[in-house]
C-alpha positions in Angstrom: 43.9 101.9 51.8 41.0 101.8 54.3 38.3 104.2 53.0 36.1 105.8 55.7 35.3 108.9 53.8 31.7 108.0 53.2 29.4 105.0 52.8 28.9 106.0 49.2 32.3 104.4 48.2 31.0 100.8 48.4 31.3 98.6 45.4 28.7 95.9 44.4 29.3 92.5 46.0 29.7 89.6 43.6 26.1 88.4 44.4 24.8 91.9 43.7 26.6 91.9 40.4 25.0 88.6 39.4 21.6 90.0 40.2 22.3 93.1 38.1 23.5 91.0 35.2 20.4 88.8 35.3 17.8 91.5 35.7 14.8 91.6 33.5 14.7 95.0 31.8 12.5 97.2 29.7 12.2 100.9 28.8 11.5 102.8 32.1 10.5 106.1 30.4 7.6 104.1 28.9 7.0 102.5 32.3 7.9 99.1 31.0 10.9 98.1 33.0 9.6 95.2 35.4 12.6 95.4 37.8 12.2 99.2 38.2 8.4 98.8 38.8 9.1 96.0 41.3 11.5 98.1 43.2 9.2 101.1 43.2 6.3 99.1 44.4 8.4 97.4 47.2 9.9 100.6 48.5 6.5 102.4 48.5 5.0 99.5 50.5 7.9 99.4 53.0 7.0 103.0 54.0 3.2 102.6 53.7 2.8 105.0 50.7 1.0 104.7 47.4 4.0 105.0 45.0 7.7 105.6 44.6 9.9 106.8 41.8 13.4 105.6 41.1 16.0 108.3 40.5 19.8 108.1 39.8 20.8 110.3 42.8 19.6 111.3 46.2 19.8 114.9 45.3 17.3 114.5 42.5 15.0 112.5 44.8 15.1 115.3 47.4 14.5 118.0 44.7 11.5 116.1 43.4 10.2 115.3 46.8 10.4 118.8 48.2 9.0 120.3 45.0 6.0 118.0 45.3 4.9 119.9 48.5 6.5 123.3 48.0 5.6 125.5 45.1 7.9 128.2 43.5 7.9 131.2 45.8 7.2 129.2 49.0 9.7 128.0 51.6 10.8 125.0 53.4 12.1 125.0 56.9 15.1 122.7 57.8 18.0 122.4 60.1 21.0 124.6 59.1 23.2 121.8 58.1 20.6 119.7 56.4 21.8 118.0 53.2 19.1 119.9 51.2 20.4 123.3 52.4 24.2 122.6 52.5 25.1 119.8 50.0 22.8 119.9 47.0 24.5 123.1 45.4 21.4 125.3 45.6 19.4 122.8 43.5 16.0 123.6 45.2 16.3 127.3 44.4 17.8 126.7 40.9 15.3 124.1 39.8 12.2 124.7 41.9 12.3 128.4 42.8 11.7 127.8 46.5 13.5 129.4 49.5 14.7 128.0 52.8 14.9 129.2 56.5 16.8 127.1 59.0 17.0 126.3 62.6 20.1 125.5 64.7 20.2 122.1 66.3 23.8 120.8 66.9 22.4 117.4 67.9 20.4 117.2 64.6 17.1 117.0 66.4 13.9 118.8 65.6 13.1 121.4 68.2 9.3 121.5 67.5 8.7 124.6 69.5 11.3 126.4 67.5 9.8 125.2 64.2 6.4 126.4 65.4 7.9 129.9 66.0 9.5 130.0 62.6 6.3 128.9 60.7 4.9 131.5 58.4 1.3 131.1 57.4 -0.1 132.8 54.3 -0.1 136.5 55.3 -0.8 137.9 51.9 1.8 139.5 49.6 4.2 140.5 52.3 5.9 137.3 53.6 7.1 134.0 52.1 4.6 131.3 53.3 5.9 128.1 54.8 4.8 125.1 52.9 6.7 122.3 54.4 9.2 121.3 57.1 12.2 119.0 56.1 13.7 116.6 58.5 16.9 114.6 57.9 16.9 111.2 59.5 19.6 110.1 60.1 21.3 113.6 60.1 24.5 113.3 58.2 26.5 116.3 59.5 25.2 115.8 63.0 27.1 112.5 63.2 24.3 110.1 61.9 22.0 111.3 64.6 18.6 109.6 64.8 15.7 112.0 65.2 13.6 110.7 68.2 10.3 109.3 67.2 8.4 111.5 69.7 9.8 114.6 68.0 8.6 113.3 64.6 5.2 112.5 66.0 4.9 115.9 67.6 5.9 117.6 64.3 3.4 115.5 62.4 0.5 116.5 64.8 1.4 120.1 64.6 1.9 120.0 60.8 -1.6 118.6 60.5 -3.1 121.3 62.7 -1.6 124.2 60.7 -1.8 122.5 57.2 1.8 122.2 56.3 3.7 119.3 54.9 6.5 117.2 56.2 9.4 116.0 54.0 11.9 113.4 55.3 15.2 113.2 53.8 15.7 109.5 54.6 19.0 108.9 52.7 20.1 106.9 55.8 16.6 106.1 57.2 17.5 102.4 57.0 20.2 103.1 59.7 17.6 104.8 61.9 15.3 101.8 61.5 18.0 99.3 62.4 19.4 101.4 65.3 16.0 102.0 66.9 13.7 99.2 65.8 11.1 101.8 64.6 9.3 100.1 61.7 9.7 101.7 58.3 6.0 102.1 58.0 5.9 104.2 61.1 8.5 106.6 59.7 6.7 106.6 56.4 3.4 107.5 58.1 4.8 110.5 59.6 5.8 112.1 56.3 4.0 113.4 53.3 6.9 112.6 51.1 10.3 111.0 51.6 13.6 110.5 49.7 15.4 107.3 50.5 18.8 106.1 49.3 20.1 102.8 48.1 23.8 103.7 47.5 24.9 104.5 51.0 24.5 101.9 53.8 22.7 99.4 51.6 25.7 99.3 49.3 24.0 99.6 45.9 26.2 101.3 43.2 23.6 104.0 42.4 19.9 105.0 43.1 17.4 106.6 45.4 13.7 106.8 45.4 11.1 109.5 46.1 8.2 108.0 48.0 4.8 109.6 48.3 1.2 109.7 47.0 0.4 108.4 43.5 -0.5 111.9 42.4 2.8 113.4 43.7 4.9 110.6 42.0 3.1 111.0 38.8 4.0 114.7 38.7 7.5 114.0 39.8 7.9 111.6 37.0 7.3 114.4 34.5 9.7 116.8 36.4 12.4 113.9 36.4 12.2 113.7 32.6 12.4 117.5 32.5 15.6 117.5 34.6 17.2 114.8 32.3 16.5 111.9 34.7 14.4 109.8 32.4 16.3 106.4 32.1 15.8 103.5 29.8 16.7 99.8 30.6 17.6 100.8 34.2 16.4 97.5 35.7 20.1 96.6 35.9 20.5 99.2 38.6 17.1 98.6 40.3 18.1 95.0 40.6 21.0 96.1 42.9 18.6 97.9 45.1 16.4 94.9 45.4 19.4 92.8 46.3 20.5 95.3 48.9 17.1 95.2 50.5 17.2 91.6 50.7 20.7 91.1 52.0 22.2 94.4 53.3 19.6 95.9 55.6 20.0 94.0 58.9 23.8 94.0 58.6 23.8 97.8 59.2 24.1 97.0 62.8 27.6 95.9 62.2 28.4 99.3 60.8 27.0 101.0 63.9 29.2 98.8 66.2 32.3 99.6 64.1 31.5 103.3 64.3 31.5 103.2 68.0 34.9 101.4 67.9 36.4 104.2 65.7 34.9 106.8 67.9 36.6 105.5 71.0 39.9 105.4 69.1 39.5 109.0 68.2 38.6 110.1 71.8 34.9 110.6 71.0 32.3 109.2 73.5 31.0 106.0 71.7 27.7 106.4 73.6 26.9 109.5 71.4 27.4 107.5 68.2 24.0 106.2 67.2 24.6 104.9 63.7 27.5 104.7 61.2 28.9 108.2 61.2 31.5 109.6 63.6 32.2 113.4 63.8 35.6 114.1 65.3 36.5 117.7 66.5 40.1 118.6 65.5 41.9 121.9 65.5 43.5 121.0 62.2 41.1 118.9 60.2 43.0 119.1 57.0 46.3 118.0 58.7 44.6 115.2 60.4 43.1 113.9 57.2 46.5 114.2 55.4 48.3 112.3 58.2 45.7 109.5 58.2 46.0 109.1 54.5 49.7 108.8 54.7 49.2 106.0 57.2 46.7 104.2 54.9 43.3 105.5 56.2 41.1 107.8 54.1 38.8 110.0 56.2 37.1 113.4 55.2 37.1 116.9 56.6 33.6 118.4 56.7 34.8 121.7 58.1 38.1 123.4 59.1 37.9 121.8 62.6 35.7 118.8 61.9 36.5 115.4 60.5 34.0 112.7 59.5 34.4 108.9 59.5 31.7 106.6 57.9 31.6 102.8 58.3 30.1 100.7 55.6 29.8 97.4 53.8 33.3 97.5 52.3 35.1 97.9 55.6 35.0 94.7 57.8 35.9 94.4 61.4 39.6 93.6 60.7 40.0 96.8 58.7 38.1 98.8 61.3 40.4 97.5 64.1 43.4 98.4 61.9 42.0 101.9 61.2 41.3 102.4 64.9 44.9 101.6 65.8 46.1 104.0 63.2 43.8 106.9 64.1 44.5 106.4 67.9 48.2 107.0 67.2 47.9 110.2 65.1 
């Protein structure tokens, strides 16, 4: 079975398993796990920030990151299909007491003028004030779309002018970096706080990090514990993330090439596929998914008329070619 449902289905490579088995560990709740500390310092440095916090999931990293810039009773603005709005089960309202308003952008971009129109300054006890704008880069449900650098720069300039924060959901920011060549430090410099994931394109079995200022991360460490996210000898997992950064970052370009091959097989213009996600319109998404599974290819429906295919570390070129042949014949 060729599994293209998500890049979260990857399994640790043999070399990654060795790195995990040999990891030096300590108690992370006490701040004594050297491998976790090394991972946090490295990722913070990659994005040009002061600190980072290792979390078990991307949703937790996002909740902590958004809460660091949005207080209870305030709002965050984001695109209507953003992961924080659509796929985190209302965690930001349930845990942090914040609200959201959304803009519509089928291409996953950031229409800065529209965001400016939506912005609500503190107008007294009448309207919810906007505390932050959240950007997803790459944008999952927009087909792995990369947010153009000029839009991020324009958003940053405006946010500084009005005194609001910018949160970046960078679960797949590694893909954006490889696809565009934009340095990670550049992306990091345009955000007050980020959440980045190790268990998607990088192929680690678990783990994300919140990245931001030392003060924000110190506060998030307390909230992480309060949410049940305090972990102990977790260096065995952090080691997988370090190995992924060493060995799996540049190879993301292969996933992008494979995605374009699958797009063409499914009748989607490959020129519009920027990274490792292909969104395929289909009148009967569930039926298409079922027929593909019968033929040995697992794909996922993300709507009644939308199918998603995601390339990743565990699907090599031969498997992609085979899957393309199957999908083209359905």
